[in-house]
N, C-alpha and C positions, 0 to 999 in steps of 0.2 A: 595566721588568720586570713581567711579569703573573703573578698567582698561579694556582694550578690550579683555582680555583673561578670564574674569569672566564667560562667557557663556560656555567656553570650560571646565570649572572645574566640576567634577562630584558632583552632589548632595549627600550628606552623606547618606540620607535615600535610595536613588536609588542604591548607591554603596553597601549599606548593603543587599539590596534585591537581587542584582546580586550575592554577595558572598554566601547568603543562598541558592539561586537557584543552584549555582554550586555545593555547599556541598551536596544538596539533590540529584542532578544528579549523583554525584560520588558515592553515596551510592547504585546506581543501577548497575545491570550488563550491559555490552556493547552488543549491537546487531549489528551483521555483516550479511549482506544479499548478497548471491551470486545470481545475477539477470541476466535474459536472455530472449531470444525471444520465446523459445519453448522448449518442452521436447527433450532430447538428445543433447542439446547444450554443455553439460559438466559441469553444475553447481555442481551436487553432486560430480563428480569427482574432481573439483577444491576444493570443501569444504573438502573433505577427504584428499587431498594432504596437504591443509593448516593445517588440524588437526595433521597429522603425523609429519609435521615440529614442531609444538608446542610440541608434545610428546617428540621428540628428544631434545628439549630445556628444558625439565624437567617440563613442564606444565601439570597439572592434567586435561586432556581432556577425555571425554567419548562420547559414541554414545547413544543418548536418543531414536532416531528413525531415521533410514536411509532406503530408499527404493531403491534397486539396480535394480529392474525390470528385473532381470536375467542377467544383463550385467556383463560378466566375468571380464572385466578390472576394473569395479567399485567394484565388489565383492573382488578382490584381495587387494584393498586398505584398506579394513577392517581388514585385518590380522594384529594382534599386537595391535589393539585398544580395549579398554574395551567396550563391548557391553551390555548395561543395559537390564534387562528382560522387556518384554512388558506385558501389562495387557490384558486378554482375555475378551471379552464382547459378549454376545449373543443378536442377533437382527433377529427377524423373523425366528427363529429356526436355524439360521446360526451363526457360531462363528468367530468373527473377532479379530484382534490384534490392539491395539492403544499404544501410548506411555504411559508408567506408570508415570504420573506426580508426584505422591507422592513418588515414588522410586527415581526419579530424585532429588527431594527436600531433601530427607533423605541422599542420596549419597553425595550431596553438592560439586560437582567438581568445578574446576575453569572455565571450558568451557564444554558445552554440544552441541552436534550436533542434530538439529531437522530438518529434511527434510521436503519439501513440506509445506511451510508457509500457504498457503491458504487452506489447507485440512479441510474437514468437518468431525468432529468426529462422531463416531457411537452413537446413543442415549444411554444414560446411563453414558456417560462420564461427568466429572465435567463441562466442558466447551463445547459449541456447536462447536467452532472453534479452530484449532490448534494454530492460532496466539494468542488466549486468553491464552492458555497454556504457550506459550512463554512469554507473558507479566507477568504472574504470576512468572515464573522462573526468569526474570529480577529483579522482586522486592525483590528476595532473594539474590541479589548481585552475581548472576551466569551469566557469559557471555554466549551468544548463537550464534552459527552460523546456518544459515537457507538458504533455496533456494526459489526462486520465479520467475515465468514467468510474463511477462509484461501484458498478457491478463487477468490476475486475479485481476488487480487493478480495483477498481470500476469506476474510471474516464475514463478507457480505453475501458470498456466493449462494449458500443454501437458501437463505432468506429471499434472495432475488429469484432464484429458480422456482422456489415454491410459490411465489406471488405471481410471477409472469409466465410460468410454464415454459421458459426458454432456457436451453442449456447454455451455460457460460463456459467457453472453452479456453479463454486466455485470462490468466490471473497473475497477480503479484503478491508477494507477502506483505502483510501490514507493516512489518518492521522496515521495509524499504521506504515507505511513505513517511515513517517516523523520523528519517534523517532529513526530510525536507526543511529548508530554512523558511519557506513561505508557500502557503497554499492559497490560491486565488480561486474562490468559488465563482463560477460563471453560471448564473441562475437565470432560468427562463420558465415561464408558466408552461404547463402541459398544453394549453390551447395554442399558445404562440408557437410552440415546438411542432405541434400537429399541422398548423398552418404552413410553417416552413416546409414540412414534408410534403404537403399537398402542392405547394408552389414549386416543387422540384429543387429545392435548396439543400436537401439532405442526401437523396438518392435519385437515381434516374427513374422516370415515371413507372416502369414495370416493377421495379424493386420497392418503390415508395408505396405503392397500392398494397402490396403484400405486407410491408412492415406496418402500415397503418392499421391493419386488421389483427396484428399479432403483437410484437413487442411494443409498438407505439400507441397502443390503446390507452385512452386517457387515465384508467385506473392504474395502470402500470406505471405511466410517467409520473403520476401523483405520488405513488409509493416511492419511486426512485428519487424524485425531487426531495421528499421529506427525509429519505435516508442520506442524501448528499449534504443537505442542511445540517442535519444532526451531527453527522460525522465531522464536518468542517468546524462546527461550533465546538465539539469536544476537543478537537486538536488544537484550536486556537486558544481555548481556555485552559488547556493543560499547562500548569506551572511547575517548573523544575524545582522550585523553592518550597513547594507545598506537599512534598512527598510524605511527610508524617501525618498528614490529614487525609491522604488518599485511601480509598477502599482497596483492599488487597484480595484478589480473587484467586482461589486455589482450585485446580482442575486435576482430578486423579485419572491418570491414562494408563493403558496396558496394551497388550497385543491385539485388542479387538478393533475391527474396522470402524465401530461406533465412535472411537476416540476422535476421529476427524470432525464429526458433527459436534461432539462435546467441545472440542477445542475452538471451533468457530463460534459456537454459542458463547463460550466464556470470553473470547476476545470481544465480541460485540458488547457484552455486559461490561467489560472493563472500560470500553470507550464511553458507553452510556453513563457510567458512574465515575468517569475520570479516574479509573483505578489502575492498579498494577496487576499483571498476570503471572502467575506461578503455576508450573506443572509438576506434579510428583509422580514418579514411577518407583514402585516398590517391588524389588526383584526377590521372589521367593525361591525355594529349592525346586520348584516345579520345573521340569525340563520342557522347554518350548519346541514345538515342531519347527521345521525349516520355514514353513509358510507363515506361522505365528511370529517368528523371529524377524522375518522380513517385514511383516506389517508393523511390528513393534519399532523397527528402525525408521520406517516411514513416519510413524506417529510422532516419534521423538524429533525427527528432523522438522516435521511440520510445526511442532510446538516452538522450535527454534525460529522458524520463519515468521511465526506470528509475534515474535518478540517476547515469548514467555521465558522466565528464568526457570531452568529445569533442575529439579532437585532429585537426587537418587538415593534410595534407602534400601535396606535389605532386612527388614523385620519379619519375624515369624507371622505376626498379624499385621496386615496392611493398615488396619484401623489405628494401631499404635504409632505407626509412622505418620499417618495423616494428622492425628491429634498433636504430636510433638511439633511437627512443622507449623501447624496452625498456631500454636502458642509461640514458637520462636519467631515467626514472621508477622505476628499479629494479624493473621488472616481474618477477614470479615465475612467472607462468603465462600462456601465450599460447593463445588460442582462435581457430582459423581454419577449422575444418571443422565442418559441421552435426553435432549430436550423434547423428543417426540413422545416421551412418556407423560402421563398425567400428572399434574401438579407442577410446582415450582422446582426446576431442577437445580436451583441455587439455594442452598440452605445457609441461614446465618450462623456464625460461630460465635459463641458466647465465652 
């Protein structure tokens, strides 16, 4: 005979897996992201202030890469901090500087500052993106402080581009931000940020005038601020112990380029609802062209970058696969149509 508390007792194997997962996680460095709505909001400034506090406490903190953009108040905060040398790379007959990843690992500090998380490295670097440099640093049990603007998250790109009419060229997968141990929102009102822009504290005067008439318009900054606030709130409120109460979003993808928009929409929805994201691809007997096969591979890779659990099936009727998965995974919302179409592209599953 069993008592009513038996179901509440932890399974020994499950408990062991949890302990092993925690031990594995503790062997990694911690990632702290200073997050905001746009350039000039004060992310790098806040990161440097935090670093100076750590230094006063006796923590071995160094600057791996910080971009001041000529801001005097930011440059002043670098005084007294150890600045690691950068590596020089040539590209198209021009010389550029990047963070010297090997030097960071050799120096092996307790904490390293790595500005501009979404930055694309110069060709010839070990990794294509700076966030990949950061992930390698974390594997060496070094803590990292970094900075990021909300428009550089893959799930937010299309919404930002549609609202601001500005092309976003550098992005990071949302799944990368999911590994952050702490996200610090650096908030500033649109009016205050526009004043900083006018005062020359964001860009040089010529660039500031142009930016104020385009990306830094008040309505754009208001949208970006709300997006950053909402994203941070969802991330902070996400509880690993409440998975059975979370909404589960299922997105059906295929070889169509529309799958990119669909995935971005579904990821935003998952964050808004503190939900989990699943992607299903049903492979039929239809032979795909080389072009369609290439697009499919990109779509599946993108789903993985967004943190979706990818489910593969091979039913004659794709609807059968979707319905079966919806039942197995307790899917609460199904997304099968591009968000540009009329109506709600997310249908409840009963």
